[in-house]
C-alpha positions as CSV (number, residue, x, y, z in Angstrom):
1,M,0.2,-23.3,-39.8
2,A,-2.2,-23.2,-43.1
3,I,-6.0,-22.9,-43.1
4,E,-7.8,-26.0,-43.8
5,C,-11.5,-27.0,-44.4
6,N,-13.4,-28.1,-41.8
7,I,-16.6,-27.5,-42.4
8,E,-19.1,-28.8,-44.6
9,A,-21.1,-26.7,-47.1
10,R,-24.3,-26.5,-45.2
11,G,-22.2,-25.1,-42.1
12,K,-20.1,-22.9,-44.9
13,F,-23.3,-21.5,-46.2
14,L,-25.0,-20.6,-42.7
15,R,-22.1,-19.2,-41.8
16,L,-22.2,-16.9,-44.8
17,V,-25.8,-16.6,-44.7
18,L,-25.3,-15.2,-40.8
19,G,-22.9,-12.7,-41.0
20,S,-24.3,-11.2,-43.9
21,L,-27.3,-11.5,-41.7
22,S,-25.6,-9.8,-38.7
23,I,-23.6,-6.7,-41.0
24,I,-26.9,-6.1,-42.6
25,G,-28.9,-6.4,-38.9
26,S,-26.6,-3.1,-37.8
27,I,-27.8,-0.6,-39.8
28,P,-30.6,0.1,-37.8
29,L,-27.9,0.3,-34.8
30,V,-26.1,3.1,-36.9
31,L,-29.5,4.4,-37.7
32,L,-30.2,4.4,-34.0
33,T,-26.6,5.7,-32.8
34,V,-26.1,8.5,-35.4
35,V,-29.0,9.8,-37.2
36,Y,-31.7,9.9,-34.3
37,G,-29.4,9.6,-31.3
38,V,-31.2,7.2,-29.3
39,L,-28.8,5.3,-28.3
40,D,-25.5,6.6,-26.2
41,P,-22.3,6.7,-28.8
42,M,-20.5,4.7,-26.5
43,V,-22.6,2.0,-26.6
44,G,-23.9,2.1,-30.3
45,W,-20.5,2.1,-31.8
46,A,-19.7,-1.0,-29.2
47,L,-22.8,-2.7,-30.4
48,I,-22.0,-2.0,-34.1
49,G,-18.6,-2.7,-33.6
50,M,-18.9,-6.1,-32.1
51,S,-21.9,-7.0,-34.9
52,W,-19.5,-5.6,-37.8
53,A,-16.8,-8.0,-36.1
54,G,-18.6,-10.9,-35.4
55,G,-20.3,-10.7,-38.9
56,A,-16.8,-10.9,-40.8
57,L,-15.5,-13.6,-39.0
58,G,-19.0,-15.6,-40.1
59,I,-18.9,-14.4,-43.3
60,F,-14.8,-15.1,-43.4
61,E,-15.6,-18.9,-42.0
62,G,-18.4,-19.6,-44.5
63,W,-15.9,-18.2,-47.6
64,S,-12.5,-19.9,-46.1
65,G,-14.8,-23.3,-44.5
66,F,-12.3,-22.9,-41.6
67,C,-14.5,-22.8,-38.2
68,V,-12.7,-21.7,-35.6
69,A,-14.7,-22.8,-32.6
70,R,-13.7,-26.2,-34.7
71,G,-10.2,-25.7,-34.6
72,L,-9.9,-24.9,-31.1
73,G,-10.9,-28.5,-30.6
74,F,-15.0,-27.7,-29.6
75,R,-17.4,-30.0,-31.6
76,T,-20.1,-28.0,-33.6
77,P,-23.1,-29.4,-35.0
78,I,-22.9,-27.7,-38.4
């Protein structure tokens, strides 16, 4: 099955921005886990991994124009 564009330019832009912010926003989590040791390593790395995975998905959706939720039949406002 080929991936075809199912979101408009506004949705693509929003997904790119939010995906980038998610990855950039994980920097404090990395610092709190690795450098300062405030967070438990198991919890910290789980949060970092989820942040990076969500950010990567958002960037992919913005770049390709394919929304996974819409592909599954859910209606999204943007």
